PDB file as gemmi writes it, atoms N, CA and C in Angstrom:
CRYST1    1.000    1.000    1.000  90.00  90.00  90.00 P 1                      
ATOM      1  N   MET A   1       0.537  -1.323   0.282  1.00  0.00           N  
ATOM      2  CA  MET A   1      -0.059   0.179   0.228  1.00  0.00           C  
ATOM      3  C   MET A   1       1.285   1.377   0.196  1.00  0.00           C  
ATOM      4  N   TRP A   2       0.225   2.451  -1.036  1.00  0.00           N  
ATOM      5  CA  TRP A   2       1.178   3.560  -0.903  1.00  0.00           C  
ATOM      6  C   TRP A   2       0.227   4.579  -0.671  1.00  0.00           C  
ATOM      7  N   VAL A   3       0.797   5.993  -0.026  1.00  0.00           N  
ATOM      8  CA  VAL A   3       0.002   6.567   0.855  1.00  0.00           C  
ATOM      9  C   VAL A   3       0.582   7.822   0.808  1.00  0.00           C  
ATOM     10  N   THR A   4      -0.132   9.000   0.482  1.00  0.00           N  
ATOM     11  CA  THR A   4       0.664  10.150  -0.145  1.00  0.00           C  
ATOM     12  C   THR A   4       1.061  10.885   1.063  1.00  0.00           C  
ATOM     13  N   ASP A   5       0.643  10.563   2.001  1.00  0.00           N  
ATOM     14  CA  ASP A   5       1.156  10.697   3.704  1.00  0.00           C  
ATOM     15  C   ASP A   5       0.812  10.316   4.736  1.00  0.00           C  
ATOM     16  N   ALA A   6       1.360   9.290   5.213  1.00  0.00           N  
ATOM     17  CA  ALA A   6       1.222   8.116   6.229  1.00  0.00           C  
ATOM     18  C   ALA A   6       0.927   8.654   7.425  1.00  0.00           C  
ATOM     19  N   ILE A   7       1.281   9.147   7.787  1.00  0.00           N  
ATOM     20  CA  ILE A   7       1.341  10.016   9.424  1.00  0.00           C  
ATOM     21  C   ILE A   7      -0.830  10.453   9.386  1.00  0.00           C  
ATOM     22  N   SER A   8      -1.346  10.927   8.184  1.00  0.00           N  
ATOM     23  CA  SER A   8      -2.899  10.966   8.148  1.00  0.00           C  
ATOM     24  C   SER A   8      -3.607  10.241   7.579  1.00  0.00           C  
ATOM     25  N   TYR A   9      -3.082   9.068   6.957  1.00  0.00           N  
ATOM     26  CA  TYR A   9      -3.717   7.965   6.832  1.00  0.00           C  
ATOM     27  C   TYR A   9      -4.485   7.596   7.976  1.00  0.00           C  
ATOM     28  N   ALA A  10      -4.403   6.879   8.961  1.00  0.00           N  
ATOM     29  CA  ALA A  10      -4.984   6.571  10.072  1.00  0.00           C  
ATOM     30  C   ALA A  10      -6.455   7.348  10.217  1.00  0.00           C  
ATOM     31  N   PRO A  11      -5.866   8.655  10.632  1.00  0.00           N  
ATOM     32  CA  PRO A  11      -7.298   9.010  11.203  1.00  0.00           C  
ATOM     33  C   PRO A  11      -7.845   9.417  10.013  1.00  0.00           C  
ATOM     34  N   TRP A  12      -7.569   9.608   8.394  1.00  0.00           N  
ATOM     35  CA  TRP A  12      -9.225   9.495   7.499  1.00  0.00           C  
ATOM     36  C   TRP A  12      -9.128   8.271   7.602  1.00  0.00           C  
ATOM     37  N   ALA A  13      -8.665   7.215   8.030  1.00  0.00           N  
ATOM     38  CA  ALA A  13      -8.991   5.837   7.489  1.00  0.00           C  
ATOM     39  C   ALA A  13     -10.562   5.809   8.704  1.00  0.00           C  
ATOM     40  N   ALA A  14     -10.065   6.494  10.331  1.00  0.00           N  
ATOM     41  CA  ALA A  14     -11.097   6.240  11.290  1.00  0.00           C  
ATOM     42  C   ALA A  14     -12.132   6.917  11.011  1.00  0.00           C  
ATOM     43  N   VAL A  15     -11.911   8.325  10.717  1.00  0.00           N  
ATOM     44  CA  VAL A  15     -13.346   8.739   9.893  1.00  0.00           C  
ATOM     45  C   VAL A  15     -14.351   8.280   8.753  1.00  0.00           C  
ATOM     46  N   GLU A  16     -13.309   7.352   8.168  1.00  0.00           N  
ATOM     47  CA  GLU A  16     -14.310   6.995   6.591  1.00  0.00           C  
ATOM     48  C   GLU A  16     -14.512   6.099   7.547  1.00  0.00           C  
ATOM     49  N   ALA A  17     -13.963   5.524   8.716  1.00  0.00           N  
ATOM     50  CA  ALA A  17     -15.032   3.855   9.428  1.00  0.00           C  
ATOM     51  C   ALA A  17     -16.127   4.713   9.465  1.00  0.00           C  
ATOM     52  N   ALA A  18     -15.975   5.411  10.444  1.00  0.00           N  
ATOM     53  CA  ALA A  18     -17.081   5.943  11.707  1.00  0.00           C  
ATOM     54  C   ALA A  18     -17.915   6.366  10.846  1.00  0.00           C  
ATOM     55  N   ARG A  19     -18.081   7.232   9.611  1.00  0.00           N  
ATOM     56  CA  ARG A  19     -18.842   7.470   8.877  1.00  0.00           C  
ATOM     57  C   ARG A  19     -19.287   6.594   8.248  1.00  0.00           C  
ATOM     58  N   ARG A  20     -18.800   5.768   7.628  1.00  0.00           N  
ATOM     59  CA  ARG A  20     -19.754   4.109   6.952  1.00  0.00           C  
ATOM     60  C   ARG A  20     -20.754   3.537   8.471  1.00  0.00           C  
ATOM     61  N   LEU A  21     -19.951   3.109   9.555  1.00  0.00           N  
ATOM     62  CA  LEU A  21     -20.733   2.621  10.534  1.00  0.00           C  
ATOM     63  C   LEU A  21     -21.996   3.632  10.796  1.00  0.00           C  
ATOM     64  N   LEU A  22     -21.581   5.231  11.281  1.00  0.00           N  
ATOM     65  CA  LEU A  22     -22.817   5.727  11.224  1.00  0.00           C  
ATOM     66  C   LEU A  22     -24.164   5.594  10.330  1.00  0.00           C  
ATOM     67  N   GLY A  23     -23.783   5.565   8.930  1.00  0.00           N  
ATOM     68  CA  GLY A  23     -24.413   5.295   7.879  1.00  0.00           C  
ATOM     69  C   GLY A  23     -25.307   3.867   8.058  1.00  0.00           C  
ATOM     70  N   GLY A  24     -25.229   2.982   8.855  1.00  0.00           N  
ATOM     71  CA  GLY A  24     -25.178   1.720   8.630  1.00  0.00           C  
ATOM     72  C   GLY A  24     -24.594   0.646   7.747  1.00  0.00           C  
ATOM     73  N   ASP A  25     -23.528   1.119   7.933  1.00  0.00           N  
ATOM     74  CA  ASP A  25     -22.721   0.154   6.814  1.00  0.00           C  
ATOM     75  C   ASP A  25     -21.693  -0.776   7.886  1.00  0.00           C  
ATOM     76  N   ARG A  26     -22.707  -1.389   8.418  1.00  0.00           N  
ATOM     77  CA  ARG A  26     -21.978  -2.924   9.712  1.00  0.00           C  
ATOM     78  C   ARG A  26     -22.694  -4.004   9.677  1.00  0.00           C  
ATOM     79  N   ARG A  27     -22.337  -4.576  10.390  1.00  0.00           N  
ATOM     80  CA  ARG A  27     -22.621  -6.426  11.076  1.00  0.00           C  
ATOM     81  C   ARG A  27     -22.255  -6.298  12.112  1.00  0.00           C  
ATOM     82  N   ALA A  28     -22.957  -6.975  12.896  1.00  0.00           N  
ATOM     83  CA  ALA A  28     -22.524  -7.091  14.374  1.00  0.00           C  
ATOM     84  C   ALA A  28     -21.003  -7.757  14.443  1.00  0.00           C  
ATOM     85  N   GLY A  29     -20.791  -7.557  15.781  1.00  0.00           N  
ATOM     86  CA  GLY A  29     -19.467  -8.429  16.260  1.00  0.00           C  
ATOM     87  C   GLY A  29     -18.086  -7.800  16.093  1.00  0.00           C  
ATOM     88  N   PHE A  30     -16.737  -7.948  15.903  1.00  0.00           N  
ATOM     89  CA  PHE A  30     -15.783  -7.742  15.701  1.00  0.00           C  
ATOM     90  C   PHE A  30     -15.757  -8.514  14.189  1.00  0.00           C  
ATOM     91  N   GLU A  31     -14.880  -7.482  13.233  1.00  0.00           N  
ATOM     92  CA  GLU A  31     -14.606  -7.598  12.155  1.00  0.00           C  
ATOM     93  C   GLU A  31     -13.463  -7.167  11.679  1.00  0.00           C  
ATOM     94  N   ALA A  32     -12.217  -7.472  10.623  1.00  0.00           N  
ATOM     95  CA  ALA A  32     -11.610  -6.669  10.339  1.00  0.00           C  
ATOM     96  C   ALA A  32     -12.222  -5.489   9.358  1.00  0.00           C  
ATOM     97  N   SER A  33     -11.756  -4.404   9.492  1.00  0.00           N  
ATOM     98  CA  SER A  33     -11.879  -3.087   7.984  1.00  0.00           C  
ATOM     99  C   SER A  33     -12.584  -3.955   6.822  1.00  0.00           C  
ATOM    100  N   ALA A  34     -11.464  -4.875   6.235  1.00  0.00           N  
ATOM    101  CA  ALA A  34     -12.086  -5.339   5.258  1.00  0.00           C  
ATOM    102  C   ALA A  34     -12.639  -5.978   4.698  1.00  0.00           C  
ATOM    103  N   ARG A  35     -13.250  -6.402   5.859  1.00  0.00           N  
ATOM    104  CA  ARG A  35     -14.265  -7.200   5.641  1.00  0.00           C  
ATOM    105  C   ARG A  35     -15.712  -6.880   5.989  1.00  0.00           C  
ATOM    106  N   VAL A  36     -16.109  -5.875   6.725  1.00  0.00           N  
ATOM    107  CA  VAL A  36     -17.124  -5.494   6.654  1.00  0.00           C  
ATOM    108  C   VAL A  36     -17.028  -4.451   5.675  1.00  0.00           C  
ATOM    109  N   PHE A  37     -16.471  -3.397   5.298  1.00  0.00           N  
ATOM    110  CA  PHE A  37     -16.510  -2.644   4.135  1.00  0.00           C  
ATOM    111  C   PHE A  37     -15.880  -2.834   2.998  1.00  0.00           C  
ATOM    112  N   GLY A  38     -15.204  -3.875   2.755  1.00  0.00           N  
ATOM    113  CA  GLY A  38     -14.726  -4.306   1.443  1.00  0.00           C  
ATOM    114  C   GLY A  38     -13.136  -4.760   1.370  1.00  0.00           C  
ATOM    115  N   ILE A  39     -12.956  -5.106   0.555  1.00  0.00           N  
ATOM    116  CA  ILE A  39     -11.271  -5.621   0.248  1.00  0.00           C  
ATOM    117  C   ILE A  39     -10.724  -3.911  -0.339  1.00  0.00           C  
ATOM    118  N   GLY A  40     -11.374  -3.240  -0.874  1.00  0.00           N  
ATOM    119  CA  GLY A  40     -11.041  -1.912  -1.247  1.00  0.00           C  
ATOM    120  C   GLY A  40     -11.284  -0.725  -0.186  1.00  0.00           C  
ATOM    121  N   PHE A  41     -11.305  -1.062   0.689  1.00  0.00           N  
ATOM    122  CA  PHE A  41     -11.779   0.598   1.773  1.00  0.00           C  
ATOM    123  C   PHE A  41     -10.089   1.323   1.609  1.00  0.00           C  
ATOM    124  N   ALA A  42      -9.399   0.545   2.014  1.00  0.00           N  
ATOM    125  CA  ALA A  42      -8.219   0.961   1.860  1.00  0.00           C  
ATOM    126  C   ALA A  42      -7.860   2.501   0.749  1.00  0.00           C  
ATOM    127  N   GLU A  43      -8.561   2.137  -0.711  1.00  0.00           N  
ATOM    128  CA  GLU A  43      -8.512   2.803  -1.959  1.00  0.00           C  
ATOM    129  C   GLU A  43      -9.206   3.738  -1.310  1.00  0.00           C  
ATOM    130  N   THR A  44     -10.526   3.808  -0.498  1.00  0.00           N  
ATOM    131  CA  THR A  44     -10.593   4.915  -0.800  1.00  0.00           C  
ATOM    132  C   THR A  44     -10.578   6.011   0.270  1.00  0.00           C  
ATOM    133  N   ILE A  45      -9.058   5.658   0.885  1.00  0.00           N  
ATOM    134  CA  ILE A  45      -9.001   7.058   1.701  1.00  0.00           C  
ATOM    135  C   ILE A  45      -7.860   7.946   0.045  1.00  0.00           C  
ATOM    136  N   ALA A  46      -8.244   9.324   0.479  1.00  0.00           N  
ATOM    137  CA  ALA A  46      -7.309  10.009  -1.061  1.00  0.00           C  
ATOM    138  C   ALA A  46      -5.948   9.494  -0.680  1.00  0.00           C  
ATOM    139  N   GLY A  47      -5.512   9.847  -1.732  1.00  0.00           N  
ATOM    140  CA  GLY A  47      -3.707   9.187  -1.753  1.00  0.00           C  
ATOM    141  C   GLY A  47      -3.306   7.951  -1.647  1.00  0.00           C  
ATOM    142  N   THR A  48      -5.044   6.766  -1.334  1.00  0.00           N  
ATOM    143  CA  THR A  48      -3.683   5.692  -1.310  1.00  0.00           C  
ATOM    144  C   THR A  48      -4.107   4.805  -2.685  1.00  0.00           C  
ATOM    145  N   THR A  49      -3.163   3.689  -3.415  1.00  0.00           N  
ATOM    146  CA  THR A  49      -2.899   2.760  -4.032  1.00  0.00           C  
ATOM    147  C   THR A  49      -2.519   1.544  -3.217  1.00  0.00           C  
ATOM    148  N   ILE A  50      -3.141   0.798  -3.757  1.00  0.00           N  
ATOM    149  CA  ILE A  50      -2.400  -0.705  -3.817  1.00  0.00           C  
ATOM    150  C   ILE A  50      -1.345  -1.031  -4.991  1.00  0.00           C  
ATOM    151  N   THR A  51      -0.369  -1.509  -4.780  1.00  0.00           N  
ATOM    152  CA  THR A  51       0.722  -2.066  -5.592  1.00  0.00           C  
ATOM    153  C   THR A  51       1.035  -3.728  -4.874  1.00  0.00           C  
ATOM    154  N   ASP A  52       0.978  -4.621  -5.652  1.00  0.00           N  
ATOM    155  CA  ASP A  52       1.374  -5.938  -5.870  1.00  0.00           C  
ATOM    156  C   ASP A  52       3.111  -5.584  -6.491  1.00  0.00           C  
ATOM    157  N   TYR A  53       3.460  -6.544  -5.395  1.00  0.00           N  
ATOM    158  CA  TYR A  53       4.717  -6.616  -5.691  1.00  0.00           C  
ATOM    159  C   TYR A  53       5.318  -7.826  -6.097  1.00  0.00           C  
TER     160      TYR A  53                                                      
END                                                                             
């Protein structure tokens, strides 16, 4: 994963996750963010790309 600003990625990801949870995009219990929001969740954060090596 590559992000333009690694320091601000975590807060932006947390805000996006909270926005989705408050909007009803969730299931009961503990799950990883990729399982709840889909495997492309990380790429929904501005400036993030996934690169396969």
